[in-house]
C-alpha positions as CSV (number, residue, x, y, z in Angstrom):
1,M,75.2,110.5,102.1
2,N,77.5,113.4,100.9
3,L,78.6,112.3,97.8
4,P,80.3,114.4,94.8
5,K,77.5,115.6,92.5
6,D,78.4,113.0,89.8
7,A,78.3,110.1,92.2
8,K,76.0,107.2,91.8
9,V,75.2,105.0,94.5
10,A,75.8,101.3,93.8
11,N,72.3,99.5,93.7
12,I,73.6,96.1,94.1
13,V,74.6,94.7,97.6
14,I,77.7,92.7,98.1
15,N,76.6,89.5,99.9
16,K,80.7,88.8,100.6
17,L,83.4,91.2,100.3
18,V,87.0,89.6,100.6
19,I,89.7,92.1,101.7
20,V,93.1,90.7,100.9
21,G,95.3,93.3,103.2
22,V,93.3,94.7,106.0
23,G,95.4,98.0,106.3
24,L,94.7,101.7,105.7
25,I,93.5,101.2,102.2
26,G,91.7,97.9,102.6
27,G,90.2,98.6,106.0
28,S,88.9,101.9,104.7
29,F,87.4,100.5,101.6
30,A,85.9,97.9,103.9
31,L,84.4,100.7,106.5
32,A,83.3,102.8,103.5
33,L,81.0,100.1,102.0
34,R,80.0,99.3,105.2
35,K,78.7,102.8,106.0
36,A,77.0,102.9,102.8
37,H,75.3,99.7,103.6
38,L,76.6,97.8,100.7
39,A,78.5,94.9,102.3
40,K,76.7,92.3,104.0
41,H,79.7,90.4,104.8
42,I,83.3,91.2,104.9
43,A,86.0,88.5,105.4
44,G,89.6,89.6,106.0
45,V,92.9,88.0,104.7
46,G,96.2,89.2,106.0
47,R,99.7,88.3,107.2
48,S,99.5,89.6,110.8
49,R,97.4,87.9,113.2
50,Q,97.6,90.8,115.6
51,N,96.5,93.5,112.9
52,M,93.5,90.9,111.7
53,H,92.3,90.8,115.2
54,R,92.5,94.4,115.6
55,A,90.4,94.6,112.4
56,L,87.7,92.1,113.8
57,K,87.5,93.9,117.0
58,L,87.1,97.5,115.5
59,G,84.4,96.2,113.0
60,V,86.3,96.8,109.8
61,I,85.6,92.9,108.8
62,D,83.1,90.6,110.3
63,E,85.6,87.4,109.9
64,I,89.0,86.5,110.0
65,A,89.3,83.8,106.9
66,G,91.3,80.8,108.0
67,D,92.6,80.2,104.4
68,L,92.2,81.5,101.1
69,P,89.8,78.8,99.7
70,S,87.4,79.4,102.5
71,A,87.7,83.2,102.0
72,L,87.1,83.2,98.4
73,K,84.1,80.7,98.6
74,D,81.0,82.6,97.4
75,A,82.8,86.2,97.3
76,D,81.0,88.6,95.0
77,I,84.2,91.2,95.2
78,V,87.7,90.5,96.1
79,F,89.9,93.7,96.8
80,L,93.7,93.2,96.8
81,A,95.2,96.0,98.9
82,I,98.6,94.8,99.3
83,P,102.2,96.0,98.6
84,V,102.7,95.8,94.6
85,G,105.7,93.6,94.9
86,Q,103.2,91.0,96.5
87,T,100.7,91.0,93.6
88,G,102.0,88.2,91.7
89,E,102.2,85.9,94.6
90,I,98.7,86.6,96.0
91,M,97.2,86.3,92.4
92,A,98.9,82.8,92.0
93,Q,97.3,81.8,95.5
94,I,93.6,83.2,94.5
95,S,93.5,81.8,90.9
96,P,92.5,78.3,91.6
97,H,90.0,79.2,94.1
98,L,88.1,82.0,92.3
99,E,84.4,81.6,91.4
100,P,83.3,82.4,87.8
101,G,81.3,85.5,88.9
102,T,83.7,86.7,91.4
103,I,85.0,90.4,90.7
104,V,88.7,91.0,91.5
105,T,89.8,94.7,91.8
106,D,93.2,96.0,93.4
107,A,94.8,99.1,94.8
108,G,98.2,99.2,93.6
109,S,100.0,102.4,93.0
110,T,101.6,101.0,89.9
111,K,99.3,99.3,87.0
112,R,101.4,97.9,84.4
113,D,103.2,95.3,86.3
114,V,99.8,94.4,88.1
115,I,98.4,94.1,84.8
116,A,101.3,91.8,83.8
117,A,101.0,89.7,86.9
118,A,97.0,89.1,86.1
119,R,97.6,88.3,82.6
120,T,100.1,85.4,84.1
121,H,98.0,84.5,87.1
122,L,94.4,85.2,86.3
123,A,94.3,84.2,82.5
124,E,91.1,82.8,82.9
125,H,89.5,85.5,84.8
126,L,90.5,88.7,82.9
127,E,87.0,89.6,82.0
128,N,86.2,90.0,86.0
129,F,89.3,91.8,86.7
130,V,89.3,95.6,87.3
131,P,92.8,97.2,88.1
132,G,92.4,100.2,90.2
133,H,94.3,102.9,92.4
134,P,92.5,105.2,94.9
135,V,94.9,108.3,95.0
136,A,94.6,108.7,98.8
137,G,96.6,107.6,101.9
138,A,98.0,108.6,105.1
139,E,101.2,107.9,106.8
140,Q,99.7,105.5,109.3
141,S,99.2,102.2,108.4
142,G,97.3,98.7,109.8
143,A,93.6,98.2,110.6
144,G,93.5,100.8,113.0
145,A,94.2,103.6,110.6
146,A,91.1,102.9,108.5
147,N,88.7,105.5,108.0
148,A,85.2,105.2,106.5
149,D,85.6,108.7,104.9
150,L,89.4,108.2,103.6
151,F,88.0,108.3,99.7
152,R,85.5,111.0,100.1
153,G,86.1,113.5,97.4
154,K,89.3,111.6,96.3
155,N,90.4,110.6,92.7
156,V,90.3,106.8,91.8
157,V,91.8,105.5,88.5
158,L,90.6,102.5,87.1
159,T,92.7,100.9,84.3
160,P,90.7,98.1,82.9
161,L,92.0,95.5,80.4
162,E,90.4,95.0,76.9
163,E,89.0,91.8,78.4
164,T,87.5,93.4,81.3
165,S,83.9,93.0,81.0
166,S,81.5,96.3,81.1
167,E,79.7,94.8,83.9
168,A,82.7,94.5,86.0
169,K,84.0,97.8,85.2
170,K,80.6,99.3,86.1
171,R,80.2,97.7,89.3
172,V,83.7,98.5,90.7
173,T,83.0,101.9,89.3
174,E,79.7,102.3,91.5
175,L,81.5,101.0,94.4
176,W,84.2,103.6,94.6
177,Q,81.6,106.2,93.9
178,A,79.4,104.9,96.9
179,C,82.7,105.4,99.1
180,G,82.5,109.1,97.9
181,A,85.3,108.8,95.3
182,R,85.6,110.6,92.0
183,V,86.6,107.9,89.2
184,S,88.5,108.2,86.0
185,L,89.3,105.8,83.6
186,M,93.0,105.6,82.0
187,G,95.3,103.6,80.2
188,A,97.9,101.6,82.2
189,P,101.0,103.4,80.8
190,Q,99.4,106.8,81.2
191,H,98.8,106.2,84.7
192,D,102.2,105.1,85.8
193,K,103.7,108.0,84.0
194,V,101.4,110.6,85.7
195,L,101.5,109.2,89.2
196,A,105.7,108.8,88.6
197,S,105.3,112.6,88.6
198,V,102.7,113.6,91.2
199,S,103.2,110.9,93.6
200,H,106.0,108.6,93.2
201,L,109.0,111.4,92.6
202,P,107.7,113.6,95.6
203,H,108.2,110.5,98.0
204,V,111.6,110.0,96.7
205,L,112.3,113.6,97.4
206,A,110.9,113.5,101.1
207,F,112.6,110.2,101.9
208,T,116.0,111.5,100.3
209,L,115.8,114.9,102.1
210,M,115.2,113.5,105.4
211,N,118.3,111.1,104.9
212,H,120.3,113.8,103.6
213,I,119.2,116.3,106.6
214,S,119.8,113.6,109.3
215,T,123.0,112.5,108.3
216,E,124.7,115.6,106.5
217,H,126.2,117.0,109.9
218,R,127.7,115.1,112.7
219,P,126.5,116.4,116.1
220,E,130.0,117.7,116.7
221,D,130.1,120.0,113.7
222,L,127.1,122.0,115.3
223,L,128.1,122.6,118.5
224,P,126.7,125.9,119.9
225,P,128.8,128.6,122.0
226,D,128.9,126.5,125.2
227,N,130.2,123.4,123.3
228,L,127.4,121.2,124.4
229,P,126.2,118.8,121.8
230,L,123.3,119.8,119.8
231,P,120.4,117.1,119.7
232,N,119.1,116.3,116.4
233,G,121.8,118.3,114.6
234,P,119.9,120.7,112.0
235,L,116.5,119.2,112.6
236,R,116.3,121.0,115.9
237,F,115.8,124.1,113.9
238,A,113.3,122.5,111.4
239,G,109.9,124.1,111.3
240,T,106.3,123.7,110.2
241,G,107.3,123.9,106.6
242,F,110.0,121.1,106.8
243,R,107.3,119.2,108.7
244,D,104.7,119.4,106.0
245,F,107.3,119.0,103.0
246,T,108.7,115.7,104.6
247,R,105.2,114.3,105.7
248,I,105.4,111.5,103.5
249,A,108.5,110.1,104.4
250,G,106.7,108.8,107.2
251,S,105.0,106.3,104.7
252,S,105.7,102.6,104.6
253,P,109.2,101.8,103.4
254,E,108.4,98.4,102.1
255,M,105.2,99.8,100.1
256,W,107.5,102.5,98.4
257,R,110.5,100.2,97.7
258,D,108.0,98.0,95.8
259,I,106.3,101.0,94.0
260,C,109.5,102.7,92.9
261,L,110.7,99.3,91.4
262,A,107.8,98.5,89.8
263,N,107.6,102.0,88.1
264,R,111.4,102.4,87.9
265,E,111.4,103.6,84.3
266,A,109.1,106.3,84.5
267,L,110.1,107.3,87.8
268,S,113.7,107.4,86.5
269,R,112.9,109.9,83.7
270,Q,111.1,111.9,86.5
271,I,114.2,112.0,88.5
272,D,116.3,113.0,85.7
273,A,113.9,115.8,84.7
274,F,114.0,116.9,88.1
275,Q,117.5,117.2,88.7
276,R,118.0,119.0,85.4
277,E,115.5,121.9,86.9
278,L,117.5,121.7,90.0
279,A,120.7,122.0,88.2
280,D,119.4,125.4,86.5
281,V,118.4,126.5,89.9
282,R,122.1,126.1,91.2
283,E,123.2,128.0,88.1
284,M,121.1,130.8,88.7
285,L,122.7,131.0,92.5
286,V,126.0,130.6,91.2
287,R,125.4,133.6,88.7
288,E,123.5,135.6,91.4
289,D,120.8,135.8,89.0
290,A,117.9,137.3,91.0
291,E,115.6,137.8,88.7
292,A,115.6,134.3,86.9
293,L,115.5,132.8,90.6
294,E,112.4,134.9,91.4
295,K,110.6,133.9,88.2
296,V,111.1,130.4,88.9
297,F,109.5,130.8,92.2
298,A,106.8,132.9,91.0
299,N,106.0,130.4,88.3
300,A,105.8,127.7,90.9
301,R,103.5,129.7,93.3
302,E,101.4,130.3,90.6
303,A,101.1,127.0,89.2
304,R,100.4,125.5,92.8
305,R,97.5,128.5,93.2
306,Q,96.0,127.4,89.9
307,W,95.9,123.7,91.0
308,L,94.5,124.3,94.4
309,K,91.9,126.4,92.8
310,S,91.0,123.5,90.6
311,I,90.3,121.2,93.4
312,T,88.3,123.2,95.8
C-alpha cells in the first residue's frame, strides 16, 4: 500500500468491526480497512434500510445488524460515524451492550460535546474510548459515496481523554494510518477552536452566500432587454469560481446544523472576527483605498500559496 512515509500498518486484525452510520465516512472507513485486509467481519447499523441494503450489496459491510446487542456482541472496534447531535443518544444505547475489551471511537467534527456525552453515557468504558475526527469528506452522502481512498493523505485528529488507555489510543492510531491518514493528537478545546476557523466557518459562509445570491433578486428585477424572465436570476452568470467557492454548500444540512450548534461558542467568535475583517474591506471600498485593498488581496494570495506549498 502507498501510505504516507510515517505511516505504520496495524498489525492486529479486527475480527469484528461495527460501523454505526454507514454513510460516506463510516463506509469509507470500512472499505479502507477491508482494502488493508484488517477487518475480517464488518457489521453495519443504520436508520435507513435502503442505505443499509445498498452498503451490503456494494460490499461495504458483511452484515446488517438486526439490533445493537447482536451488533456489539464480540465487537473489537465500534466506529460512530453519525451526526454529532445523535452522539449522546447512540452512546446511551450502546453502553449496556459493550464488552470490556471493545474500543469505541468516533468521527465527530466537534469534540468537547462528544467527550461530554461519553462521560455521561460511557463512564464505565472511558479507558477504551478514543475521540477522533477525520478531516475529510465530500458533498455526497450515503453508502454509495463510500471510497476506500477517502482518507489517504488526509489529517485525522485524535483527542484522547486522560482515562483513555495507551493501548486503545495506539490501536486507533494504527487503524487510521492503515487507511493512509496522517494522525495528530490534540486537546478537545484546541480542536474545536481550530476547526471552527478552517472548516465550520467556511461552511457557514458557503451556505449563507448561496442563500444570499439565490434570494437577493426577484426574476423581474433582472429582466433582459426583451423583457423575458431571466432563469435562476444572477446564478445564470455564476462561473467556476463561484461553483468552487460554494461547493461545500452541497453538504448535509442536518450534519452541519448539529456541528454548528455543538461548536457555537468558537464558531460565533470566528464569525465576529470575520465580520470585522469584512467591515474593514467595506471601508476600503468606501474610501476608494486601492492600495489597502490590493494589500489585503496580496496578503491573502500569499497566505494561500504558502499553505498549498506546505500540503503538497
